[in-house]
C-alpha positions in Angstrom: 0.1 -0.1 0.0 2.9 2.4 0.9 4.7 1.7 -2.2 1.6 2.4 -4.2 1.2 5.8 -2.6 5.0 6.7 -3.3 4.4 5.8 -6.9 1.2 7.7 -7.0 3.2 10.7 -5.6 6.1 10.3 -7.9 3.7 10.3 -10.9 1.9 13.3 -9.9 5.2 15.3 -9.4 6.5 14.1 -12.8 3.2 15.0 -14.6 3.3 18.5 -12.8 6.7 19.2 -14.1 5.6 18.0 -17.7 2.7 20.4 -17.5 4.1 23.4 -15.6 7.8 23.2 -15.5 9.9 23.8 -12.4 8.9 27.4 -11.7 6.2 26.6 -9.2 8.0 24.0 -7.3 9.4 24.2 -3.8 13.2 23.6 -3.4 12.6 20.3 -1.8 10.4 19.1 -4.6 13.0 19.9 -7.3 15.3 17.7 -5.2 12.7 15.1 -4.7 12.2 15.0 -8.5 16.0 14.6 -9.3 16.2 11.9 -6.6 13.6 9.8 -8.4 16.0 8.8 -11.0 18.7 7.6 -8.6 16.6 6.2 -5.8 14.0 4.2 -7.6 11.6 3.0 -4.8 12.2 4.9 -1.6 10.4 8.0 -0.5 12.8 10.9 -1.3 10.9 13.7 0.5 12.7 13.3 3.7 16.2 13.0 2.1 15.5 16.3 0.2 14.8 18.3 3.3 17.8 16.7 5.0 20.0 17.9 2.2 18.5 21.5 2.3 19.0 21.6 6.0 22.5 20.5 5.8 23.6 22.4 2.9 21.4 25.5 3.1 19.8 25.9 -0.3 19.6 24.3 -3.6 22.8 25.9 -4.7 24.4 24.7 -1.6 23.5 21.2 -2.3 24.4 21.3 -5.9 27.8 22.9 -5.1 28.7 20.4 -2.4 31.4 18.0 -2.7 30.1 14.6 -3.7 31.8 12.9 -0.6 29.9 15.3 1.7 26.6 14.6 -0.2 27.4 10.9 0.1 27.4 11.2 4.0 23.6 12.3 4.1 21.4 9.5 5.0 19.7 8.0 1.9 22.3 9.5 -0.4 24.7 6.9 -2.2 27.1 7.4 -4.9 24.6 7.4 -7.7 22.6 10.3 -6.2 25.6 12.2 -4.9 27.1 12.2 -8.6 23.7 13.1 -10.1 23.4 16.1 -7.8 26.9 17.1 -8.4 26.4 17.0 -12.2 24.0 19.8 -12.0 26.3 22.8 -12.3 28.4 21.3 -15.1 25.5 20.4 -16.9 24.1 23.9 -16.7 27.5 25.3 -17.6 27.6 23.0 -20.8 24.1 23.9 -21.7 24.7 27.7 -21.4 27.8 27.4 -23.4 26.1 25.4 -26.1 23.6 28.0 -26.7 26.3 30.4 -27.9 26.9 28.0 -30.9 30.5 27.2 -32.0 32.0 30.5 -32.6 30.2 33.3 -30.9 31.4 36.9 -31.9 32.3 38.8 -28.7 32.1 42.4 -30.2 31.2 44.2 -27.1 31.7 44.3 -23.4 28.0 43.1 -22.8 28.5 40.1 -24.8 31.8 39.2 -23.7 30.6 39.5 -20.1 27.6 37.2 -20.6 29.8 34.6 -22.4 32.1 34.6 -19.5 29.4 34.3 -17.0 28.6 31.1 -18.9 32.1 29.7 -18.6 32.1 30.2 -14.9 28.6 29.0 -14.0 28.8 26.5 -11.1 32.3 27.0 -10.3 33.1 27.2 -6.6 36.8 27.8 -7.0 38.9 30.2 -8.7 39.9 29.6 -12.4 41.6 31.7 -15.1 40.6 31.6 -18.9 42.2 33.0 -21.9 39.6 33.4 -24.6 41.4 33.3 -28.1 39.7 35.4 -30.6 40.2 35.7 -34.5 40.3 39.0 -36.5 36.5 39.2 -36.5 36.3 38.8 -32.7 35.0 35.3 -33.0 35.9 32.9 -30.3 38.7 30.3 -31.7 38.8 28.7 -28.2 38.3 29.5 -24.4 41.3 27.9 -22.8 41.1 27.0 -19.3 44.6 27.8 -17.9 44.6 27.3 -14.0 42.3 26.0 -11.5 43.0 27.3 -8.1 41.9 26.8 -4.6 38.8 28.7 -3.2 40.4 32.0 -3.9 43.4 31.7 -5.9 44.6 30.6 -9.5 48.1 31.2 -10.3 48.7 32.9 -13.8 51.8 32.4 -15.9 52.4 34.8 -18.6 54.5 32.4 -20.4 51.7 29.8 -20.6 49.4 32.4 -21.8 51.7 33.3 -24.6 52.1 29.6 -25.6 48.4 29.1 -25.6 47.6 32.2 -27.7 50.3 31.2 -30.2 49.0 27.6 -30.3 45.5 28.8 -31.2 46.5 31.4 -33.6 44.7 34.3 -31.5 44.6 37.5 -33.3 43.5 38.9 -29.7 42.5 37.5 -26.6 40.2 38.3 -23.6 41.3 37.3 -20.2 38.9 36.1 -17.6 38.9 34.9 -14.0 36.3 34.4 -11.2 35.9 35.8 -7.7 34.2 32.8 -5.9 33.7 35.0 -2.9 31.3 37.3 -4.7 33.2 40.5 -5.0 33.8 42.0 -8.5 36.4 44.4 -7.3 39.5 44.1 -9.1 42.5 43.2 -6.8 46.0 45.0 -7.2 47.3 41.5 -8.0 44.6 41.3 -10.8 45.6 44.6 -12.1 49.4 43.8 -12.0 48.8 40.4 -13.7 46.8 42.1 -16.4 49.8 44.4 -17.3 52.3 41.7 -17.4 50.2 39.5 -19.5 49.4 42.5 -22.0 52.9 43.3 -22.3 54.0 39.8 -22.9 51.4 39.4 -25.7 51.9 42.8 -27.1 55.6 41.7 -27.8 54.3 39.2 -30.4 51.5 41.5 -31.7 48.6 39.9 -29.8 46.2 42.3 -28.5 44.6 42.0 -25.0 41.1 43.4 -25.4 39.9 43.1 -21.9 40.3 41.2 -18.6 36.7 40.4 -17.2 36.1 39.3 -13.5 32.9 37.2 -12.9 31.2 36.8 -9.6 28.1 34.9 -9.4 25.8 36.5 -11.9 27.7 39.8 -12.2 30.9 40.7 -13.9 33.3 43.7 -14.2 35.3 44.8 -17.1 39.0 46.0 -16.6 38.9 47.8 -19.8 35.8 49.6 -18.9 37.2 50.8 -15.7 40.5 52.0 -17.6 42.8 49.5 -15.9 44.1 47.8 -18.9 
């Protein structure tokens, strides 16, 4: 009897999603629905509430380390992997919508593209976006992945990357996982060093954009490049 009730609840929640989408769902219902696909027969309502209590929010759940997720009662390896996939899947989806060779012919376009690159990243990373002569993206090269707040940058590696992809110009980009878009003094100094190194081989640095959550700042717009 209990199994039939659970199956009925699952069917209703799935049908609701098919008819309405996720907009009207509570956070725990979003998690419930996801967990249906890794926990085939057990009630996932309590597990969803436990996850939200432990990690604070949907974002907190999706950003959590899979090992920490797996320590939650009812969450095994399959469920922890499924939940951890969400930020990366979101990033892949967002980037795929830009197409194969988007043209970044303005700060707004470049900023939105860069926000897609950093979606769901909880640690600092550094990109060099190689552009052709028409400002089309040749390749967004991920150069460094750092700790929660530091990704080392080496101008020599940037020069090698730009040459390898035959870049006409580049945009530098990194994120501030802490949420501040304010450029640090180190950000400004690194930009100058990279700019000097690339200009010596006639490759222009058009901008350095810092992403923080859903916001970004352009060093070019601030006159810092």
